[in-house]
C-alpha positions in Angstrom: 43.3 23.2 34.8 39.9 23.9 36.5 40.2 27.7 35.8 40.9 26.8 32.1 37.8 24.5 31.9 35.6 27.1 33.5 36.9 29.7 31.1 36.1 27.4 28.1 32.6 26.8 29.5 32.0 30.5 29.9 33.1 31.1 26.3 30.7 28.3 25.1 27.8 29.9 27.0 28.5 33.3 25.4 28.6 31.7 22.0 25.4 29.6 22.2 21.8 30.8 22.9 18.8 28.7 23.9 17.7 29.1 20.3 21.0 27.7 18.9 20.9 24.7 21.2 17.2 24.0 20.6 17.5 24.1 16.8 20.5 21.8 17.0 18.5 19.3 19.0 15.6 19.6 16.6 18.0 18.7 13.7 19.2 15.6 15.6 15.6 14.5 16.1 14.7 15.1 12.5 12.2 17.9 13.3 13.2 20.3 10.6 9.7 21.0 9.3 7.6 23.4 11.3 3.8 23.8 10.7 2.2 27.0 12.0 0.5 30.3 12.0 2.7 32.6 14.1 2.3 36.0 15.8 4.6 38.4 17.6 5.3 36.1 20.6 6.8 33.6 18.1 9.1 36.0 16.2 12.1 35.4 18.4 11.8 31.6 17.6 11.4 32.1 13.9 13.8 35.0 13.2 16.7 34.0 10.9 15.2 30.5 10.5 18.1 28.2 9.6 18.3 27.3 5.9 17.9 23.6 6.5 14.5 24.2 8.2 11.2 24.8 6.4 8.1 26.6 7.7 4.7 25.5 6.4 2.4 28.4 6.8 -1.3 27.7 7.4 -4.0 30.2 7.1 -5.4 29.3 10.6 -4.0 27.5 13.7 -6.5 24.6 13.5 -5.4 24.0 9.9 -1.7 23.9 11.0 -2.4 21.1 13.5 -4.5 19.2 10.9 -1.7 19.4 8.3 0.9 18.3 10.8 -1.4 15.4 11.9 -1.6 14.1 8.4 2.1 14.7 7.8 3.0 12.8 11.0 0.8 9.9 10.0 2.1 9.7 6.5 5.8 9.8 7.6 5.3 7.7 10.7 7.3 10.4 12.7 6.4 13.2 15.0 5.6 16.7 13.7 6.3 20.2 15.1 3.7 22.9 15.3 4.1 26.5 16.2 1.1 28.8 17.0 0.4 32.1 18.6 0.1 32.2 22.4 -3.3 31.5 24.1 -5.4 32.7 21.2 -3.7 30.4 18.7 -3.8 27.4 21.1 -7.5 28.0 21.6 -8.1 27.8 17.9 -6.2 24.5 17.7 -8.1 22.6 20.3 -10.5 20.8 18.0 -7.6 19.4 16.0 -5.5 18.7 19.1 -8.4 16.6 20.3 -8.4 14.9 16.9 -4.7 14.2 17.0 -5.2 12.7 20.5 -7.9 10.4 19.1 -5.6 9.5 16.2 -2.7 8.8 18.5 -0.6 11.1 16.4 2.7 12.3 18.0 2.7 16.1 17.7 4.8 18.7 19.5 2.7 21.8 19.6 4.4 25.0 20.7 3.3 28.5 21.4 5.0 31.7 22.5 4.1 33.6 25.7 4.8 37.1 26.9 8.2 38.2 28.2 9.1 36.4 31.5 9.7 39.6 33.4 6.1 40.8 32.7 4.2 37.5 33.2 3.1 38.4 36.8 1.4 41.5 35.5 -0.5 39.5 32.8 0.0 41.9 30.0 -1.6 41.7 26.5 -1.0 38.3 24.9 -0.2 36.5 28.1 -1.1 32.8 28.2 -2.3 32.9 31.9 -2.3 29.2 32.6 -0.6 27.5 29.7 -0.4 24.1 31.2 -4.2 24.0 31.7 -5.3 25.3 28.3 -4.7 22.1 26.3 -6.1 19.7 28.8 -7.4 17.0 28.7 -6.2 16.2 25.2 -2.4 16.9 25.4 -0.5 14.1 27.0 1.8 16.6 28.6 1.7 20.4 28.9 4.5 22.5 30.2 6.0 25.9 30.4 9.7 25.7 31.5 10.5 27.3 34.8 13.7 28.7 33.5 14.9 29.6 30.0 17.8 27.2 30.5 15.2 24.3 30.6 13.8 24.9 27.1 16.0 22.5 25.1 15.6 19.7 27.7 11.8 20.4 27.7 11.8 19.8 23.9 13.6 16.5 24.4 11.1 15.4 27.0 8.2 16.5 24.8 9.5 14.4 22.0 9.8 11.3 24.1 6.3 11.7 25.7 4.7 12.3 22.3 6.3 9.2 20.8 5.8 6.7 23.7 2.6 4.5 23.3 0.0 5.6 23.2 1.4 8.4 21.1 -0.3 11.7 21.1 0.1 15.5 21.1 2.1 17.4 23.8 2.3 21.2 24.4 5.1 23.6 25.2 4.6 27.2 26.1 7.8 29.3 25.7 8.1 32.9 26.8 9.4 35.0 23.9 12.5 36.3 25.6 13.8 32.8 26.4 15.2 32.2 22.9 18.0 34.8 23.2 19.1 33.8 26.7 22.5 32.1 27.0 22.5 28.3 27.1 24.2 26.6 30.0 24.3 23.0 28.5 23.0 20.8 25.7 20.3 18.2 26.3 21.2 14.5 26.0 19.4 13.0 23.0 17.4 10.1 24.4 16.3 7.0 22.6 12.6 6.2 22.6 10.9 2.8 22.8 7.7 2.8 20.6 6.5 -0.8 20.9 4.6 -2.6 23.6 5.0 -6.4 23.8 2.1 -8.8 24.6 1.9 -11.1 27.6 2.9 -14.5 26.3 0.6 -16.4 28.7 -2.4 -14.3 27.7 -1.5 -14.7 24.0 -1.5 -18.5 24.5 -4.9 -18.4 26.2 -6.2 -16.1 23.5 -5.0 -18.5 20.8 -6.6 -21.5 22.5 -9.9 -19.8 22.6 -9.7 -19.0 18.9 -8.6 -22.5 18.0 -11.6 -24.1 19.8 -14.1 -21.5 18.4 -16.8 -22.8 16.1 -17.7 -19.5 14.5 -15.1 -16.7 15.5 -15.3 -13.1 14.4 -12.5 -10.6 14.1 -13.0 -6.9 14.9 -10.0 -4.7 13.9 -9.3 -1.1 14.8 -7.1 1.7 13.6 -4.1 0.8 15.8 -3.4 -2.0 13.4 -2.8 0.5 10.7 -0.8 2.7 13.0 1.4 -0.2 13.9 2.0 -1.2 10.3 0.2 -4.5 10.9 -2.0 -5.0 7.9 0.0 -8.1 6.7 -0.3 -9.8 10.1 -4.0 -8.9 10.4 -4.6 -10.5 7.0 -2.6 -13.6 8.0 -4.6 -14.1 11.2 -7.9 -13.6 9.4 -7.0 -16.1 6.7 -5.7 -18.7 9.1 -9.0 -18.5 11.1 -11.2 -18.2 8.0 -13.1 -15.6 10.0 -15.1 -12.6 8.9 -13.5 -9.2 9.7 -15.3 -6.1 10.8 -13.8 -2.7 11.3 -14.6 -1.3 14.8 -17.0 1.6 15.0 -15.5 4.9 13.7 -12.0 3.6 13.1 -9.7 6.6 12.4 -7.7 4.6 9.8 -8.6 1.5 7.7 -7.5 -1.5 9.8 -7.9 -4.1 7.0 -8.0 -4.2 3.1 -11.6 -3.3 2.3 -11.5 -5.3 -1.0 -10.6 -8.5 0.9 -13.3 -11.2 0.6 -13.4 -11.7 4.3 -14.1 -8.0 5.0 -17.6 -7.3 6.1 -17.5 -3.5 6.6 -17.7 -1.2 9.6 -19.6 -2.1 12.7 -22.5 0.3 13.5 -22.2 3.0 16.1 -25.0 1.7 18.4 -25.5 -1.2 20.8 -28.5 -2.8 19.2 -27.4 -2.8 15.6 -23.8 -3.8 16.6 -25.1 -6.8 18.6 -27.2 -7.8 15.6 -24.1 -7.9 13.3 -22.2 -10.1 15.8 -25.1 -12.5 16.5 -24.2 -16.2 16.1 -20.5 -15.9 16.7 -19.2 -17.8 19.7 -15.8 -16.0 20.1 -15.0 -12.5 19.1 -11.6 -10.8 19.2 -11.1 -7.0 19.2 -7.6 -5.9 18.2 -6.5 -2.3 18.2 -9.8 -0.6 19.0 -12.0 0.5 22.0 -14.7 -2.1 22.9 -16.8 -0.4 21.7 -17.2 3.3 20.7 -20.9 4.2 20.5 -22.7 7.4 19.5 -26.5 7.2 19.3 -28.3 5.2 22.0 -30.1 2.3 20.4 -31.0 -0.3 22.9 -30.2 -3.9 22.2 -29.1 -7.2 23.7 -25.6 -8.4 24.3 -24.4 -10.9 21.6 -24.9 -14.5 22.7 -23.7 -17.9 21.5 -26.4 -19.3 19.4 -29.2 -20.4 21.8 -26.9 -19.8 24.9 -28.3 -16.8 26.8 -24.9 -16.0 28.2 -22.7 -13.4 26.5 -20.3 -14.5 23.9 -16.7 -14.2 24.9 -15.4 -11.0 23.4 -11.7 -10.8 24.1 -9.8 -7.6 23.5 -6.5 -8.3 21.8 -5.0 -5.0 22.8 -7.7 -2.3 23.1 -4.6 -0.3 23.8 -6.3 3.0 23.2 -4.9 4.7 26.2 -6.4 5.9 29.6 -9.6 7.2 28.0 -10.5 3.9 26.3 -14.2 3.3 26.8 -15.3 0.4 29.0 -17.0 -2.4 27.2 -20.7 -2.8 27.3 -20.2 -6.5 26.8 -18.0 -8.9 28.8 -14.5 -8.2 27.7 -11.2 -9.8 28.6 -8.1 -7.8 27.8 -5.6 -10.2 26.3 -2.7 -8.2 24.9 -1.6 -4.6 24.8 0.8 -5.0 21.9 -0.6 -3.3 18.7 2.2 -3.5 16.2 3.1 -6.2 13.7 5.5 -7.9 16.1 2.7 -8.4 18.7 0.1 -10.0 16.4 2.4 -12.6 14.9 2.4 -14.9 18.0 -1.4 -15.2 17.9 -1.4 -16.4 14.3 1.4 -18.8 15.1 -0.4 -20.4 18.1 -3.8 -20.8 16.6 -4.6 -24.3 15.4 -7.1 -24.0 12.6 -7.0 -25.2 9.0 -5.0 -23.0 6.7 -7.1 -21.0 4.2 -6.0 -19.7 0.9 -3.8 -16.7 0.9 -5.3 -13.3 0.1 -5.0 -12.6 -3.6 -4.6 -16.2 -4.7 -6.8 -17.6 -7.5 -8.6 -20.0 -5.1 -10.0 -17.2 -3.0 -10.3 -17.0 0.8 -12.6 -18.8 3.1 -15.3 -16.7 4.7 -16.8 -17.0 8.1 
């Protein structure tokens, strides 16, 4: 019986290559569109591309990543990119950085020289592939063995998708694809939501309920989390003005809504001026705050009170590189999707304002 099983396994290995198993995995993950600009080190991956896959050819590697970024945002799913060894990756870096700032899940791949020659560093070798995409790739990896390539794709998919989402990078020597596969990777499920702390949400809601003149500052994570409706509900329940955080990558709030005040400026002084007079501020889905030019200014205060107003962050949630606040900030919740904002609106105790779009209008702050 054991001999028969080993014989069957040997036949399976002879019938399936790393390329076969990887393409089967990509099908299961829904990654059948590839964006790229290939070279000779990618030919073994692309030869005889299966008929159910499509390759979107860009004129330059940076363009391939930019197209994939937009596609992933529009479809709310990860995208697969394929470029040419170290030269191609070098060309992509500006848009890998952009994808990281956008929190876009991308799996960026590039070929490398034949494994048997890597030690000699021949032409087209990516000498330190794991280092080249730092610090913007969440994970960079070149499999130690050809047999690890399919499982590396599975791990890359999971890491790219887990919050905060972002680009990952795989370097794959060109001779790996034709090697025999020894197993198939297990398809893993991925959790893509982060729930808020109920106690902090309750504290958060009490502060808003007792505020005399609250202000809401929304960031792009609201749009990424499909949370526009919940953001509008909270704003209308509070009757508070809404600002977009400085340099939001995506619109966090309907810009024709009567409570929308526009985008906050990029500098400390002008930003403080916009928020003057508010006693409680809430920042949801954005860094607190992202500045560019240095323009000196005071910290927003409560009316005549010289102490800083309480600016509570309702899920800055912008990852490990989130900027520290230049004003006093209390992180309240990490959840950024529509499920996490609902409890705050439900717990706040303020008069109901008219619904957005109704004939009676909406109360401003």
